[in-house]
SEMAR-31333 format. One line per field, with one value per residue: chain; x negated, y negated, z of N, C-alpha, C, O, CB in turn; residue number from 1. Coordinates in Angstrom, 2 decimals. Glycine has a CB too. Example, Ala and Ser with C-alpha at 12.3 -4.5 7.8 and 13.67 -1.06 7.14 Angstrom:
SEMAR-31333
chain [A_A]
n.px [-13.19_-12.85]
n.py [5.69_2.25]
n.pz [7.80_7.08]
ca.px [-12.30_-13.67]
ca.py [4.50_1.06]
ca.pz [7.80_7.14]
c.px [-13.20_-12.90]
c.py [3.30_-0.03]
c.pz [7.80_7.87]
o.px [-14.24_-13.41]
o.py [3.32_-1.14]
o.pz [8.46_8.04]
cb.px [-11.31_-14.08]
cb.py [4.47_0.60]
cb.pz [9.05_5.72]
n [1_2]
***
This chain:
SEMAR-31333
chain [A_A_A_A_A_A_A_A_A_A_A_A_A_A_A_A_A_A_A_A_A_A_A_A_A_A_A_A_A_A_A_A_A_A_A_A_A_A_A_A_A_A_A_A_A_A_A_A_A_A_A_A_A_A_A_A_A_A_A_A_A_A_A_A_A_A_A_A_A_A_A_A_A_A_A_A_A_A_A_A_A_A_A_A_A_A_A_A_A_A_A_A_A_A_A_A_A_A_A_A_A_A_A_A_A_A]
n.px [-40.23_-40.15_-40.93_-40.07_-37.74_-36.19_-34.92_-33.72_-31.94_-30.15_-29.38_-27.63_-25.57_-24.25_-23.29_-21.73_-20.02_-18.43_-17.62_-15.89_-14.67_-13.09_-11.39_-9.66_-8.58_-7.51_-6.01_-4.06_-2.21_-1.32_2.71_4.87_3.00_1.61_0.42_-0.38_-0.01_-3.22_-5.93_-5.43_-5.75_-8.91_-10.35_-10.69_-11.49_-13.72_-14.56_-15.51_-17.47_-19.45_-19.65_-20.86_-22.83_-21.81_-22.57_-19.50_-18.20_-19.88_-18.21_-15.20_-15.47_-14.07_-12.82_-10.28_-8.96_-9.66_-7.86_-5.61_-4.32_-4.48_-3.06_-0.17_-0.61_0.36_2.22_5.91_7.52_10.22_9.93_8.27_9.38_11.41_9.49_8.48_11.47_12.40_9.53_9.25_12.28_11.36_9.67_11.03_12.64_11.30_9.46_11.74_12.29_10.06_10.81_12.98_12.07_10.36_12.24_12.90_11.12_9.79]
n.py [-9.38_-5.42_-2.82_-0.78_-1.77_-3.52_-1.22_0.32_-0.96_-1.25_1.13_1.21_-0.65_0.07_2.00_1.37_-0.99_1.73_3.13_0.69_0.94_4.06_3.13_0.74_2.75_4.84_3.50_1.75_4.37_4.37_4.79_2.05_-0.54_-2.12_-5.04_-7.02_-6.85_-4.84_-6.56_-7.93_-6.40_-6.36_-8.27_-9.10_-7.12_-6.99_-10.16_-10.11_-7.67_-9.87_-12.09_-10.05_-8.64_-5.83_-2.79_-1.92_1.39_1.52_0.19_-0.20_3.11_5.62_5.35_6.69_7.16_4.49_3.40_3.76_3.78_0.45_0.27_0.38_-1.24_-3.55_-3.51_-2.71_-0.99_-0.46_-1.12_0.82_3.25_3.70_3.68_6.09_7.87_7.43_8.18_10.93_11.98_11.14_13.16_16.25_15.01_15.23_18.33_19.57_18.36_20.27_22.64_22.65_22.75_24.70_26.47_26.58_26.72_24.45]
n.pz [24.17_24.55_21.69_22.88_24.83_23.82_22.16_24.42_25.57_22.96_23.24_24.85_23.80_22.45_23.27_25.76_23.46_22.33_25.18_25.15_22.60_23.00_25.42_23.81_22.10_23.98_25.85_23.98_23.39_25.39_26.44_25.49_25.46_23.97_21.20_22.91_24.83_25.07_23.74_25.56_27.97_26.18_27.02_29.49_31.11_29.17_29.90_32.41_32.32_30.60_33.41_35.26_34.26_34.39_32.74_31.20_32.30_33.97_35.75_35.76_35.35_33.82_30.17_29.90_32.25_32.71_31.49_31.47_34.54_33.30_31.73_33.91_35.24_33.85_31.62_32.24_33.91_33.50_30.64_29.45_29.99_28.95_26.05_26.85_26.76_24.13_22.70_22.59_21.93_19.09_18.36_19.31_17.52_15.24_14.67_14.50_11.67_10.57_11.42_9.58_7.10_7.16_7.46_4.78_3.01_2.16]
ca.px [-40.36_-41.61_-40.22_-38.48_-37.02_-35.12_-34.95_-33.20_-31.17_-30.25_-28.90_-26.89_-25.06_-24.06_-22.63_-21.03_-19.01_-17.88_-16.21_-15.30_-13.47_-12.25_-10.63_-9.03_-7.72_-6.44_-4.61_-2.65_-1.63_-0.39_3.49_5.19_1.69_1.63_-1.48_-0.65_-1.36_-3.94_-5.86_-5.70_-6.18_-9.34_-10.28_-10.40_-13.09_-15.22_-14.94_-15.74_-18.71_-20.38_-20.05_-21.51_-23.87_-21.56_-21.54_-17.82_-18.85_-19.83_-17.77_-14.60_-14.98_-14.36_-12.38_-9.88_-8.42_-8.97_-6.49_-4.49_-4.05_-4.80_-1.31_0.55_-0.52_0.06_3.34_6.18_8.17_11.82_9.66_6.92_10.55_11.76_8.98_8.05_12.74_12.11_8.47_10.50_12.68_10.76_8.66_11.85_13.05_10.09_10.20_13.28_12.35_8.97_12.12_13.85_10.76_9.07_12.78_13.62_10.05_9.20]
ca.py [-8.22_-4.69_-1.82_0.33_-2.75_-3.21_0.58_1.12_-1.78_-1.55_2.43_0.52_-1.79_1.25_2.91_-0.22_-0.86_3.52_3.19_-0.14_1.64_4.94_2.32_0.97_3.56_5.20_1.49_2.10_5.73_5.09_4.01_1.57_-0.50_-2.26_-5.74_-8.47_-5.29_-4.32_-8.49_-9.38_-5.57_-5.65_-9.90_-9.53_-5.96_-8.71_-11.10_-8.85_-7.32_-10.83_-12.38_-9.91_-8.31_-5.03_-1.63_-1.14_2.11_0.81_-1.13_0.67_4.17_6.49_5.02_7.67_6.26_3.10_2.88_4.75_2.32_-0.90_0.37_1.21_-2.37_-4.33_-2.85_-2.85_-0.03_-0.30_-0.71_2.42_5.09_3.38_4.10_7.60_7.96_6.93_8.72_12.40_11.66_11.07_14.64_16.55_15.18_16.10_19.90_20.60_19.04_21.79_23.90_23.14_23.13_25.96_27.84_26.60_27.24_22.86]
ca.pz [24.67_23.87_21.85_24.48_26.07_22.60_22.52_25.54_24.83_21.84_23.13_26.13_23.52_22.09_24.32_25.67_21.72_22.15_26.16_24.38_21.92_23.63_26.13_23.10_21.32_24.82_25.89_22.57_22.45_25.89_26.24_25.77_24.82_22.57_21.62_23.58_25.87_24.71_23.71_27.23_28.68_27.02_27.26_31.02_30.57_28.15_31.20_33.70_32.39_30.94_34.48_36.44_33.71_34.36_31.98_30.90_32.85_36.18_36.29_35.65_35.69_33.41_29.52_29.75_33.54_32.88_30.39_32.00_35.03_33.11_31.50_33.98_35.49_33.27_31.80_33.18_34.27_31.72_29.08_29.34_30.38_26.99_24.61_26.43_25.28_22.19_22.06_23.62_20.77_17.84_18.95_19.22_16.24_13.64_15.63_13.67_11.25_10.55_11.34_8.49_6.17_6.83_6.88_2.66_2.40_1.65]
c.px [-40.64_-40.89_-39.13_-38.13_-36.04_-34.25_-33.81_-32.33_-30.19_-29.16_-27.61_-26.04_-24.33_-22.84_-21.65_-19.46_-18.41_-16.61_-15.22_-14.07_-12.78_-11.43_-9.50_-7.69_-6.38_-4.89_-3.83_-2.26_-0.73_2.02_4.27_3.29_1.41_0.40_-1.30_-1.36_-3.47_-5.97_-6.61_-6.51_-8.54_-10.05_-10.92_-12.08_-14.22_-15.87_-15.22_-17.96_-19.86_-20.69_-20.75_-22.51_-23.54_-21.22_-20.30_-17.48_-18.88_-18.79_-16.29_-14.21_-14.84_-12.55_-10.60_-8.38_-8.23_-7.54_-5.09_-4.14_-4.42_-2.90_-0.50_0.64_0.13_1.39_4.63_6.95_8.79_11.12_8.58_7.85_11.09_11.11_9.07_9.48_12.16_11.11_9.31_10.73_12.23_9.92_9.65_12.68_12.57_9.54_11.28_13.08_11.35_9.82_12.71_12.78_10.69_10.75_12.86_11.84_10.20_8.38]
c.py [-7.21_-3.70_-0.79_0.23_-2.54_-2.19_1.47_-0.31_-1.57_0.36_1.45_-0.42_-0.48_1.97_2.05_-0.50_1.19_3.39_2.07_0.43_2.74_3.84_1.72_1.79_4.30_4.42_2.08_2.96_5.45_4.35_2.79_-0.32_-1.27_-3.66_-6.61_-7.24_-5.68_-4.82_-7.83_-7.42_-6.26_-7.65_-9.63_-7.85_-7.18_-9.66_-10.44_-8.85_-8.77_-11.48_-11.36_-9.04_-6.62_-4.16_-1.52_0.00_2.06_0.40_-1.08_2.03_4.68_5.87_5.29_6.90_5.49_2.12_3.25_3.28_1.24_-1.32_1.03_0.29_-3.52_-4.78_-2.07_-1.65_1.06_-0.05_1.22_3.86_4.61_4.42_5.63_8.16_8.07_7.68_10.81_13.22_12.34_12.37_15.86_16.51_16.54_17.83_20.24_20.23_19.37_22.14_24.83_22.92_24.02_27.27_27.78_26.27_25.67_22.32]
c.pz [23.83_22.95_22.66_24.73_24.98_22.24_23.55_25.37_23.82_22.37_24.56_25.67_22.92_22.50_25.24_25.09_22.48_23.74_26.06_23.72_22.28_24.56_25.59_22.77_22.45_26.00_25.09_22.77_24.28_26.09_26.83_25.32_23.42_22.49_21.84_24.36_25.57_24.57_24.90_28.08_28.18_26.77_28.54_31.40_29.95_29.25_32.19_33.76_31.93_31.98_35.13_36.06_34.15_33.16_32.69_32.08_34.22_36.39_36.88_35.38_34.29_31.90_29.92_30.58_32.99_32.45_30.81_33.04_34.92_32.32_32.18_34.94_35.34_32.30_32.35_32.60_33.55_31.01_28.87_29.56_28.94_26.02_24.91_26.80_24.14_22.17_21.92_22.08_19.59_17.38_18.20_17.72_14.67_14.73_14.14_12.04_10.03_10.85_10.38_7.37_6.28_6.97_5.67_2.67_1.87_1.89]
o.px [-41.15_-39.79_-37.98_-37.46_-35.19_-33.03_-33.31_-32.30_-29.09_-28.21_-26.45_-25.54_-23.41_-21.76_-20.51_-18.35_-17.84_-15.38_-14.10_-12.90_-11.61_-10.33_-8.43_-6.49_-5.16_-3.77_-2.97_-1.19_0.27_2.24_4.39_3.43_1.10_-0.48_-1.88_-2.52_-4.39_-6.94_-7.75_-7.62_-9.36_-9.84_-12.03_-13.24_-15.15_-17.05_-14.36_-18.92_-20.90_-21.90_-21.59_-23.20_-24.54_-20.18_-19.97_-16.57_-18.20_-18.47_-15.96_-13.03_-15.57_-11.41_-9.81_-7.36_-7.11_-6.83_-3.92_-3.84_-4.77_-2.09_0.05_1.60_0.45_1.69_4.50_7.07_8.58_11.19_8.52_7.48_11.09_11.58_9.44_9.25_11.53_11.46_9.71_10.19_12.46_9.57_9.43_13.15_12.89_9.35_11.31_13.40_11.53_10.27_12.92_13.48_11.03_10.65_12.91_11.57_10.92_8.20]
o.py [-7.40_-3.56_-0.38_1.09_-1.65_-2.30_2.59_-0.31_-1.92_0.61_1.82_-1.17_-0.37_2.32_2.50_-0.40_1.03_3.48_2.12_0.43_2.64_3.80_1.79_1.65_4.40_4.63_2.88_2.81_6.11_3.23_2.47_-0.58_-0.96_-3.66_-7.48_-6.82_-6.45_-4.15_-7.42_-7.37_-6.51_-7.81_-10.16_-7.90_-7.88_-9.90_-10.80_-9.34_-8.92_-11.73_-11.93_-8.54_-5.91_-4.33_-1.26_-0.31_2.42_0.25_-1.59_2.35_4.11_5.92_4.37_6.39_5.25_1.15_3.02_2.16_0.64_-2.25_2.04_0.42_-4.33_-5.96_-0.96_-1.31_2.22_1.05_2.27_5.03_5.34_5.41_6.45_9.24_8.87_8.48_11.48_14.12_13.47_12.56_16.36_17.42_17.48_17.47_21.00_21.02_19.00_21.77_26.02_23.12_24.62_28.48_28.88_25.22_25.68_21.22]
o.pz [22.72_23.48_22.82_25.29_25.04_22.06_23.52_24.14_24.25_21.63_24.35_26.51_23.72_22.02_25.18_25.62_23.56_23.68_26.56_24.09_21.92_24.00_26.20_22.99_22.27_26.49_25.44_22.19_24.53_25.63_28.01_24.12_22.27_23.35_21.17_24.49_25.84_24.93_25.11_28.62_29.07_25.57_28.54_31.82_30.34_29.50_33.00_34.36_32.58_32.04_35.84_36.95_34.31_32.52_33.84_32.85_35.18_37.57_37.95_35.19_33.48_32.35_30.16_30.12_32.55_32.70_30.48_32.63_35.94_32.31_31.72_35.70_36.21_32.14_32.85_31.42_33.19_30.46_28.23_29.44_27.95_25.45_24.08_27.34_23.45_21.31_20.97_21.43_19.15_16.21_17.09_17.04_13.94_15.89_13.17_11.16_8.87_9.77_10.15_6.37_5.26_6.72_5.12_2.09_0.87_1.38]
cb.px [-39.41_-42.82_-40.77_-38.03_-37.62_-35.63_-36.48_-34.23_-31.84_-32.05_-30.36_-27.81_-25.78_-25.05_-23.80_-22.00_-20.91_-19.90_-16.58_-16.22_-13.73_-13.10_-11.31_-9.70_-8.82_-7.30_-5.15_-2.81_-3.07_-1.47_3.92_5.97_1.42_3.43_-2.77_0.72_-0.95_-3.09_-4.08_-2.80_-5.18_-10.09_-8.65_-7.73_-12.59_-14.06_-13.96_-14.71_-18.75_-20.28_-19.14_-20.71_-25.27_-21.06_-22.14_-17.78_-19.79_-20.80_-17.86_-14.43_-13.81_-14.59_-13.11_-10.87_-9.09_-9.80_-6.58_-5.09_-4.09_-6.59_-0.87_0.42_-1.08_-1.11_3.15_6.54_8.83_12.92_8.39_5.35_12.34_10.95_7.29_6.57_13.74_11.63_6.69_12.91_12.48_9.90_8.61_12.13_12.68_7.53_11.59_15.43_13.32_7.61_13.21_15.38_9.55_7.08_14.02_15.40_10.09_9.69]
cb.py [-7.97_-3.73_-1.57_0.92_-4.59_-3.21_0.87_1.72_-2.39_-2.07_4.17_-0.21_-3.20_1.83_3.65_-1.11_-0.83_5.26_3.19_-0.60_1.95_6.18_1.48_1.08_4.82_5.81_-0.64_2.34_7.76_5.30_4.58_2.55_0.91_-2.59_-5.95_-9.80_-2.67_-4.12_-9.90_-10.60_-3.62_-3.75_-10.83_-9.11_-4.41_-10.54_-11.99_-6.47_-5.97_-11.53_-12.81_-9.47_-9.21_-5.21_-0.06_-0.09_2.03_-0.72_-2.22_0.35_4.06_8.01_5.46_8.96_5.85_2.53_3.63_6.67_2.15_-1.08_0.87_2.57_-2.50_-3.90_-2.69_-4.10_-0.48_-1.72_-2.48_2.43_5.29_1.70_3.50_8.40_6.61_5.12_8.29_11.52_10.53_9.88_14.92_16.07_13.81_14.39_19.37_19.83_18.96_22.29_23.41_22.30_22.74_26.19_28.30_24.59_28.77_21.93]
cb.pz [25.30_25.13_21.72_25.58_26.72_21.63_23.38_27.10_24.39_20.84_23.54_27.17_22.82_22.42_25.26_24.59_19.16_22.57_27.73_23.50_20.85_24.45_26.57_22.75_20.51_25.46_24.96_21.03_21.73_27.48_26.01_27.07_24.61_21.94_20.70_24.34_24.41_23.76_23.86_28.71_28.05_26.84_27.30_31.80_28.71_26.79_31.69_32.76_31.39_30.39_35.09_37.57_34.24_35.03_31.94_29.14_32.41_36.91_35.13_35.44_36.59_34.79_28.54_30.24_34.70_32.45_28.83_32.91_35.85_31.85_30.37_33.93_35.34_32.78_31.60_33.78_34.80_30.79_28.34_31.16_32.29_26.31_24.10_27.40_24.96_21.52_23.33_24.63_20.68_17.88_21.26_20.15_15.99_13.08_17.82_14.30_11.26_11.36_11.52_8.28_6.25_8.79_7.28_1.56_1.41_1.81]
n [1_2_3_4_5_6_7_8_9_10_11_12_13_14_15_16_17_18_19_20_21_22_23_24_25_26_27_28_29_30_31_32_33_34_35_36_37_38_39_40_41_42_43_44_45_46_47_48_49_50_51_52_53_54_55_56_57_58_59_60_61_62_63_64_65_66_67_68_69_70_71_72_73_74_75_76_77_78_79_80_81_82_83_84_85_86_87_88_89_90_91_92_93_94_95_96_97_98_99_100_101_102_103_104_105_106]
***
């Protein structure tokens, strides 16, 4: 294998790793997504790409958009809604605590 081929293959592999890392992070940030959902999604993407030889970007597009689509497909709507409510409540509580700290000088 020529040096240019190895360099191109290494760059393609690095890009694939970046895509997968971003996909995993964005997926984990979606409401209701837990570890088993992330692991299943990564397994599905990896298997598809190994089977077809496609790069994940070519097969699934933008990792952020793909993460949203996968979460919508794999997470039951009621669990996602509960997570959104919980996350919203935590954000409101954090805002109140910040205001109290600011007001008291803590």
